[in-house]
Every structure is written in C-alpha cells, then in structure tokens.
C-alpha positions in Angstrom: 124.0 114.4 159.5 126.6 117.2 159.7 124.5 119.9 161.3 125.6 120.6 164.9 122.4 122.3 165.7 120.4 119.2 164.9 122.8 117.0 166.9 122.6 119.2 169.9 118.9 120.0 169.8 117.2 118.6 172.9 113.6 117.7 173.8 111.3 120.4 175.3 108.1 120.2 177.1 105.3 121.4 175.0 101.7 122.3 175.8 99.0 122.0 173.2 100.0 121.3 169.7 96.5 121.6 168.3 96.5 125.2 167.4 99.0 128.0 166.5 98.8 130.4 169.5 100.1 133.3 167.4 97.3 132.8 164.8 94.7 132.5 167.5 96.0 135.8 169.0 95.3 137.6 165.7 92.0 135.8 165.0 93.2 133.6 162.2 92.5 129.9 162.1 94.1 129.1 158.8 97.2 127.3 159.8 98.2 124.1 157.9 100.7 122.2 160.1 102.4 123.1 163.4 106.1 123.1 164.3 107.7 123.2 167.8 110.9 125.1 168.6 113.4 122.7 170.3 115.0 125.6 172.3 112.0 127.0 174.1 108.9 125.0 173.0 107.2 127.7 171.1 104.5 126.3 168.8 104.1 128.0 165.4 102.5 127.3 162.0 104.5 126.0 159.1 105.6 127.9 156.0 102.6 126.5 154.0 100.5 128.5 156.4 99.7 132.1 155.6 101.3 133.5 158.7 104.4 131.3 158.9 104.8 131.8 162.6 107.4 129.1 163.1 109.8 130.8 160.7 109.0 134.2 162.2 109.9 132.8 165.6 113.3 131.7 164.3 113.8 135.1 162.7 113.1 137.0 166.0 114.7 134.5 168.4 117.5 132.9 166.5 116.4 129.5 167.9 117.7 127.2 165.1 115.8 123.9 165.3 112.1 123.0 165.0 110.4 119.7 164.9 107.1 118.7 163.3 104.2 118.6 165.7 102.2 116.3 163.4 101.3 112.9 164.8 103.6 110.2 163.5 106.3 112.7 162.3 109.6 112.9 164.1 111.7 115.0 161.7 113.6 118.1 162.7 114.7 121.2 160.6 117.6 123.5 161.2 116.9 127.0 159.8 120.6 128.0 160.1 122.1 125.1 158.1 118.9 124.3 156.1 119.2 120.6 157.0 116.6 118.1 158.0 117.3 115.4 160.5 
C-alpha cells in the first residue's frame, strides 16, 4: 500500500451505522451501503446510493479516507489517491 492517507488514517468513534443521517434529514430511505469518515466519524451512504453522501462529505470536507460500515468488512478507501486498503 503506497497511499499515505490510508497508512495514517486512524480509528474514530462512530454512533449508529444503521442509517444515513443525511438521507434521513431529507426524507430519503434509499441508501444501499454506509461508509464512515476516518477523520471525523461522519456516516454517509455509498456511491451506489442515489444521494452518495459519503462522497459529498469528502468533496465538502476534504477528509480523504472512509471505511465500510458493513458488518464483516474492514476495507478503507482513499478518495485522494483512489486506493483501497
């Protein structure tokens, strides 16, 4: 793994990962999978979801690394370097 963002990404405390709070706020329950920002703990829906809130969070915050919130998955994704770890 050559991505420094993935290497330096830590672990954050996360509340519920059962719903996308941004989708709930707009009255939409059509998220597919959830992702967690490893900088601040923001939970957002994946790019297969209509609203793509995880990517929108990256675009507005610049926080580079997310992880899957799906049970049994431990992968991480760096938006900046487009690498998975």
